[in-house]
C-alpha positions in Angstrom: 30.5 -17.7 -18.3 29.2 -20.6 -20.3 29.9 -19.7 -24.2 28.4 -22.6 -25.8 26.5 -26.0 -25.4 28.5 -29.3 -24.6 31.0 -30.4 -27.7 31.0 -34.0 -26.1 28.3 -36.7 -27.4 26.1 -37.2 -24.3 25.9 -40.9 -23.0 21.9 -40.6 -24.1 21.7 -38.3 -27.1 17.6 -38.6 -26.8 16.0 -38.3 -23.3 12.5 -38.0 -22.6 11.0 -36.7 -19.2 7.7 -37.7 -18.2 6.1 -35.3 -15.5 6.9 -32.1 -15.8 6.8 -30.3 -12.2 9.9 -28.4 -10.9 11.6 -31.7 -11.0 10.9 -32.9 -13.9 11.7 -29.2 -15.4 15.1 -29.1 -13.4 16.0 -32.9 -15.1 14.9 -31.5 -18.3 17.2 -28.3 -18.0 20.6 -29.9 -17.1 19.7 -32.4 -19.7 19.7 -30.3 -22.3 22.4 -28.1 -21.4 24.5 -31.7 -21.6 23.7 -32.0 -25.3 20.9 -34.1 -25.4 17.8 -33.9 -27.3 15.1 -33.7 -24.5 11.4 -34.7 -25.0 8.9 -33.6 -22.2 5.6 -35.4 -21.8 2.6 -35.0 -19.4 -0.7 -36.1 -19.3 -1.9 -32.4 -19.2 -0.5 -30.6 -22.6 -0.6 -27.4 -21.2 2.0 -28.3 -18.2 4.0 -29.5 -21.0 4.5 -25.8 -23.3 4.5 -23.7 -19.6 7.1 -26.1 -19.0 9.1 -25.8 -21.8 8.5 -21.8 -21.6 9.8 -21.7 -17.8 12.9 -23.7 -18.6 13.6 -21.2 -21.5 13.1 -18.2 -19.2 15.9 -20.1 -16.7 18.0 -19.7 -19.7 17.2 -16.3 -20.6 17.8 -15.1 -16.7 21.0 -16.6 -17.0 22.0 -14.7 -20.2 20.3 -11.1 -18.5 23.0 -11.9 -15.5 26.4 -12.8 -17.8 26.3 -16.3 -16.6 25.4 -17.7 -20.2 26.1 -16.7 -23.8 22.7 -15.7 -25.9 24.1 -18.5 -29.0 24.0 -21.4 -25.8 20.9 -20.3 -24.5 19.2 -20.5 -28.1 21.2 -23.8 -28.9 19.9 -25.3 -25.3 16.0 -24.1 -26.2 16.4 -25.8 -29.9 16.8 -29.1 -27.8 13.6 -29.1 -25.9 10.6 -30.7 -27.8 7.1 -31.3 -26.6 5.3 -34.5 -26.9 1.9 -34.7 -27.1 1.9 -38.5 -26.4 3.7 -41.4 -25.1 4.4 -42.5 -28.9 6.3 -39.9 -29.3 9.2 -41.1 -26.9 9.7 -44.0 -28.7 13.1 -42.9 -30.4 14.7 -41.9 -26.9 17.4 -44.1 -25.2 16.6 -42.9 -21.9 13.0 -41.8 -20.3 13.2 -39.9 -16.7 9.9 -40.6 -14.9 9.1 -37.9 -12.3 5.5 -38.2 -11.8 3.6 -38.2 -8.6 4.8 -40.7 -5.4 2.5 -43.5 -5.9 3.6 -47.1 -6.7 0.8 -48.1 -9.0 0.6 -44.9 -10.8 4.1 -45.1 -11.2 4.1 -49.2 -13.1 1.8 -48.5 -15.2 3.3 -45.8 -16.8 6.8 -48.2 -17.4 4.2 -50.8 -18.8 2.8 -48.6 -21.3 6.4 -47.0 -22.0 7.6 -50.5 -22.4 5.0 -50.9 -25.0 6.4 -48.2 -26.7 10.4 -47.7 -26.3 12.5 -49.9 -28.0 14.2 -53.2 -25.8 17.2 -50.9 -25.5 15.7 -47.7 -23.8 16.8 -47.2 -20.2 14.0 -46.2 -18.3 14.9 -44.2 -14.6 12.7 -43.2 -12.3 13.1 -40.2 -9.8 11.3 -41.9 -7.2 12.4 -40.4 -3.5 10.8 -43.1 -1.2 9.3 -46.2 -3.2 11.2 -49.4 -4.0 12.9 -49.5 -7.4 12.1 -53.1 -7.4 8.8 -52.8 -6.9 8.1 -50.3 -9.7 10.1 -52.6 -11.9 8.4 -55.8 -11.1 5.1 -54.5 -13.5 7.7 -54.6 -16.4 8.5 -57.3 -18.7 12.2 -56.4 -18.6 13.2 -55.1 -15.1 16.6 -55.0 -15.8 16.5 -51.8 -18.1 15.0 -49.8 -14.9 17.0 -48.2 -12.4 16.4 -45.2 -10.0 17.7 -41.9 -10.9 16.5 -39.7 -7.4 17.5 -35.8 -8.2 16.8 -33.3 -5.8 15.3 -29.6 -5.9 16.0 -27.2 -7.4 17.8 -29.5 -9.8 20.4 -27.1 -11.2 21.9 -26.5 -8.0 21.6 -29.5 -6.2 24.4 -31.5 -7.7 23.6 -34.9 -6.6 22.1 -37.7 -8.1 21.4 -41.3 -6.6 21.3 -44.1 -8.3 19.9 -46.8 -7.8 19.7 -50.8 -8.7 16.6 -52.6 -8.4 17.5 -56.3 -7.0 17.4 -57.4 -10.9 18.8 -54.2 -12.5 21.7 -54.6 -15.1 24.5 -53.2 -13.5 25.5 -52.0 -16.5 22.5 -49.7 -16.8 23.6 -47.8 -13.5 27.6 -47.3 -14.9 25.4 -45.7 -17.7 23.0 -43.6 -15.6 26.0 -42.6 -13.2 28.4 -41.3 -16.4 25.3 -39.5 -17.9 24.8 -37.2 -14.2 28.8 -36.5 -14.6 28.1 -35.1 -18.1 24.8 -33.0 -16.4 27.5 -31.7 -14.2 26.2 -33.7 -11.2 27.6 -36.1 -8.5 26.4 -39.5 -8.8 26.4 -41.7 -5.9 25.0 -45.3 -5.7 22.6 -46.7 -3.2 21.1 -49.9 -2.8 16.8 -50.0 -2.8 16.2 -49.5 0.6 13.7 -46.7 1.9 15.1 -43.4 1.9 18.1 -44.7 -0.4 21.1 -42.2 0.9 20.3 -38.4 1.4 16.6 -39.0 3.2 18.1 -42.0 5.3 20.6 -40.1 6.3 18.8 -37.0 7.2 16.1 -38.4 9.6 17.9 -38.0 13.3 18.3 -33.8 12.1 14.7 -33.4 12.5 13.5 -36.3 14.4 15.3 -35.6 17.2 14.8 -31.9 17.3 11.1 -32.8 17.2 11.7 -35.1 20.5 13.7 -32.4 22.0 10.6 -29.8 21.6 8.2 -32.8 22.6 9.9 -32.9 25.9 9.9 -29.1 26.7 13.9 -28.7 26.7 13.8 -25.6 24.4 11.7 -23.9 21.8 12.0 -23.8 18.2 13.7 -20.7 17.8 16.4 -21.7 20.5 16.8 -25.6 19.2 17.8 -23.8 15.6 20.2 -20.9 17.1 21.9 -23.9 19.0 22.5 -26.2 15.9 23.2 -23.4 13.7 26.0 -21.5 16.3 27.4 -24.6 18.1 27.7 -27.2 15.1 27.3 -24.8 11.9 24.4 -25.9 10.1 23.2 -23.5 7.2 19.5 -24.1 8.7 18.0 -25.2 12.2 15.4 -28.1 11.8 12.9 -26.0 12.4 14.0 -23.3 9.5 14.3 -26.6 7.5 11.3 -28.5 7.8 9.1 -24.7 7.4 11.2 -24.2 4.1 10.6 -28.0 2.7 7.1 -27.7 4.1 5.4 -30.3 6.3 3.1 -31.8 3.2 6.6 -32.9 1.9 8.6 -33.6 4.6 6.4 -35.2 7.4 5.2 -38.1 4.9 8.6 -39.2 4.3 9.1 -39.5 8.1 5.8 -41.9 8.2 7.1 -43.6 4.9 10.7 -44.6 6.1 9.4 -45.5 9.8 6.7 -47.6 8.6 9.1 -49.1 5.6 11.5 -50.0 8.5 9.3 -51.7 10.2 8.6 -49.2 13.2 12.4 -48.7 13.5 13.0 -46.4 17.1 15.6 -44.2 15.0 13.4 -42.6 12.9 10.3 -42.4 14.9 8.3 -39.5 13.7 6.6 -36.8 15.9 2.9 -36.3 16.9 4.1 -32.6 16.3 4.6 -32.5 12.7 1.6 -34.9 12.4 -1.0 -32.2 14.1 0.8 -28.9 12.1 0.3 -30.9 8.6 -3.7 -31.5 9.7 -4.2 -28.0 10.9 -2.3 -26.7 7.5 0.8 -24.9 9.2 2.9 -26.5 6.4 5.8 -23.6 6.3 6.8 -20.6 4.3 4.2 -21.7 1.6 1.4 -21.1 3.6 3.0 -18.2 5.7 3.2 -20.1 8.8 4.5 -23.2 9.8 6.6 -23.4 13.2 7.4 -19.4 12.5 5.5 -17.0 10.9 6.7 -15.1 7.8 5.9 -11.5 6.4 7.3 -11.0 2.7 9.0 -14.4 3.3 10.6 -13.4 6.2 10.1 -15.1 9.4 9.4 -13.8 12.4 11.7 -14.9 14.9 11.5 -14.2 18.7 14.0 -12.2 20.4 17.3 -13.8 22.4 16.3 -13.5 25.9 18.2 -10.7 27.9 21.4 -11.5 29.8 20.9 -11.3 33.6 22.2 -8.0 35.1 23.9 -9.0 38.8 26.1 -6.4 40.9 27.8 -9.6 42.1 28.5 -13.2 40.8 28.9 -16.5 43.3 31.9 -18.5 43.2 32.2 -21.1 40.6 33.1 -24.7 41.4 33.8 -27.6 38.6 32.9 -31.3 38.5 35.9 -33.6 39.0 34.0 -35.4 36.1 33.4 -32.5 33.5 34.4 -32.8 29.8 36.7 -30.8 28.5 37.7 -30.0 32.5 40.9 -28.1 31.8 39.3 -26.0 28.8 36.6 -24.6 30.9 38.6 -23.6 33.5 40.7 -21.6 31.5 37.3 -20.3 30.3 36.0 -19.3 33.5 39.3 -17.4 34.2 39.1 -15.9 31.0 35.9 -14.8 32.1 36.9 -13.5 35.5 35.1 -16.0 37.5 36.0 -16.7 40.9 37.2 -20.3 40.8 37.0 -22.8 43.9 39.4 -25.8 43.8 38.7 -27.7 46.5 36.9 -31.5 46.5 33.7 -30.1 47.0 31.9 -26.8 46.3 31.2 -24.2 48.8 27.5 -23.8 50.6 27.1 -20.7 48.2 29.1 -21.8 45.2 27.7 -22.0 41.2 28.1 -25.7 40.8 29.1 -26.2 37.3 29.1 -30.1 35.6 29.8 -31.1 31.9 28.7 -34.3 31.3 28.2 -36.5 28.0 24.5 -37.8 27.3 23.4 -38.1 30.8 21.3 -35.1 32.1 21.9 -32.7 34.7 20.0 -34.2 37.6 21.5 -37.6 37.3 25.0 -36.3 37.5 23.8 -34.1 40.8 22.4 -36.8 42.4 25.6 -39.4 41.6 28.2 -36.7 42.3 26.2 -35.7 45.2 25.9 -32.2 44.3 23.5 -30.2 45.6 20.9 -29.5 42.8 19.6 -25.9 43.2 23.0 -24.7 42.6 23.8 -27.1 40.0 24.2 -26.3 36.0 25.3 -28.4 33.1 27.0 -26.5 30.1 27.5 -28.5 26.9 31.4 -29.2 25.7 31.0 -31.7 23.4 32.3 -29.0 20.9 35.9 -27.0 22.1 34.1 -24.0 22.6 36.5 -21.7 20.5 34.9 -23.5 17.7 31.2 -22.4 19.0 29.3 -19.2 18.7 26.9 -19.9 21.2 27.4 -21.5 25.0 24.6 -23.5 25.9 23.4 -24.1 29.9 21.2 -26.6 31.1 19.3 -26.2 34.8 17.7 -29.0 36.2 13.9 -29.0 38.0 15.6 -27.5 41.5 18.1 -24.8 39.8 17.6 -21.8 41.8 16.7 -18.8 39.5 19.3 -16.6 41.2 22.0 -19.8 40.3 20.4 -20.1 36.7 21.3 -16.2 36.5 24.6 -15.9 37.6 25.7 -18.9 35.2 23.7 -17.0 32.4 25.5 -13.6 32.8 28.7 -15.3 33.9 28.7 -16.8 30.4 28.1 -14.0 28.8 30.7 -11.5 29.9 32.4 -11.9 26.3 29.5 -11.2 24.5 29.4 -14.8 23.2 25.6 -16.0 22.8 24.4 -17.7 25.4 21.0 -20.2 25.6 19.5 -22.0 28.9 17.6 -24.7 28.5 15.5 -27.1 30.5 17.2 -30.4 32.0 18.1 -33.0 28.7 20.1 -36.2 28.4 22.8 -34.7 25.9 21.3 -31.3 25.7 20.9 -30.5 22.3 23.9 -30.2 20.2 24.9 -33.9 21.6 21.7 -35.7 20.9 21.5 -34.3 17.6 24.9 -34.8 16.4 24.9 -38.3 18.1 21.8 -39.1 16.4 23.4 -38.2 13.0 26.6 -40.0 13.2 24.3 -42.9 14.5 22.4 -43.3 11.6 24.8 -42.9 9.1 27.3 -45.5 10.7 24.3 -48.0 10.7 23.6 -47.5 6.8 27.3 -48.3 6.7 26.7 -51.4 8.5 23.7 -52.2 6.4 26.3 -51.5 3.5 23.3 -49.3 1.4 26.3 -47.4 0.0 30.1 -47.0 0.9 31.5 -44.4 3.1 32.4 -41.9 1.0 29.2 -42.0 -1.1 27.5 -41.4 2.1 29.7 -38.6 3.1 29.2 -36.8 -0.8 25.4 -37.3 -0.9 25.0 -36.1 2.9 26.9 -32.7 2.2 25.6 -32.4 -1.0 21.9 -33.5 -0.7 22.0 -31.8 3.1 24.1 -29.2 3.0 25.6 -30.2 6.4 28.5 -28.3 7.4 30.5 -31.7 7.4 29.4 -35.2 6.3 28.5 -37.4 9.3 31.3 -39.7 9.5 33.6 -36.9 9.2 31.0 -35.2 11.9 31.9 -38.5 13.7 35.5 -38.2 13.8 35.5 -34.4 14.6 33.9 -34.8 17.9 35.3 -38.0 18.5 33.8 -41.6 17.9 34.2 -42.5 21.7 32.3 -39.3 22.8 29.6 -39.8 20.3 29.2 -43.4 21.9 29.4 -42.3 25.5 26.7 -39.8 24.6 24.7 -42.7 22.9 25.0 -45.1 25.7 24.0 -42.6 28.4 21.2 -41.5 26.3 20.2 -45.0 26.2 20.5 -44.9 30.5 18.3 -41.9 30.7 15.7 -42.5 28.3 15.3 -46.4 27.9 15.0 -45.8 24.2 16.2 -48.2 21.9 16.7 -45.4 19.2 19.8 -44.3 21.2 21.3 -48.0 20.8 24.6 -47.4 19.2 25.1 -48.9 15.6 27.4 -52.0 15.8 29.7 -50.2 12.8 30.1 -47.2 15.3 30.8 -49.3 18.1 33.7 -51.1 16.7 35.4 -48.4 15.2 35.0 -46.7 18.3 36.4 -49.6 20.4 39.6 -49.8 18.3 40.0 -45.9 17.8 39.3 -46.4 14.0 38.4 -43.3 11.4 35.0 -43.7 10.6 36.0 -42.8 7.1 37.9 -45.7 7.0 37.0 -47.7 3.8 37.3 -51.8 4.4 39.1 -53.2 2.7 
């Protein structure tokens, strides 16, 4: 339990927040807790008064829960001050802007601030999608401005991106990083590129899931269940978009795609554009990809496991991924296993491709597509809470039901999807790893800062590079190469950074000399 305010002198004893929305209030809260005197300003005086009151109530709730002493809360509150005009910020050593994401608005604000504050005052923008260099371009002293990107809710999201513009003084970034640590946050440094680290690295999770839906492979709930249960994501991509709201997430998709001159890896989806236009934004409107009652999503039930009196024998492709593991699983499930070079005329035929779709494998291996089912084994079965099977357009219903019943025998959840190169998990994981690898290729940040930013900022079960190591860089490369073959889409082209490390067996977390 915190018993007193910080005893160390803050890097910036006097700090100002311009813009008192949720982000500004959160930054003000942790700045006061770090020992700074904090001045809040907004063009709406009533909003400033409300913000001071709201922050104080946050501390009161912590006192009630025993997480903060009354003395500490009182000291924190004493550090908050409301400003009625920009001139009130003249004595601040740091001014953090958290206003609307509009380049012209931010530029005008900083020009006005530059006329008020001293030449030594550091200026910071909390922009999430605009160029720091462009914001600073209007200033007489652009070297004093840097990006300082926090995430909501600020007191809980313990990562902050520090972004120098092309003319930012390196000492400014060092000061901001040190101050972030005093506020209890972990700073990571990024180049001034679209999306910086977190919003850039997060592109593949939602956009690939949307692409899978658009192909009719599976519905929203099935994709969410697969990615939670197979990989360990806390929220599926559609649950996450409902939480963040499409009026926030879709414009970010559009912005990063446009700023990267329509790079295929970041291509948005007409699905989110249409739902945004229709007002289906997510939890805050009561309906998004799911409907909500009392803030709880109404989820469709899991499909029932087929009840069959007898199951056919099973034959496994010689090219199946994790073939030995699959054989052991079938034995554990009590399957009748065929071991001939080709399946009998009654056998359920199993393939386990990486990146290829079931149709392609059936044709290449000259298997009867009517009896061929795919199983996703990128992740070892013992490490997952769900098995994923895929049919092809010709798969018979009795074979689909037999496979579903067989793989559900031990009580593990089973999802059966339509044919897709890379199933669901392979596509999404490979996309995440590939985008992360290209961030490193572009030297936007170090591999270590990338891992920190993504695990803290996005809550992934592993950082994207650790995820690549976990499932094997060569496996990820195989998925990507084969997805390119299936779809002919440059979005799946492997990053040179990933390809080179996969070729020489080097960990993706390896820092170059």
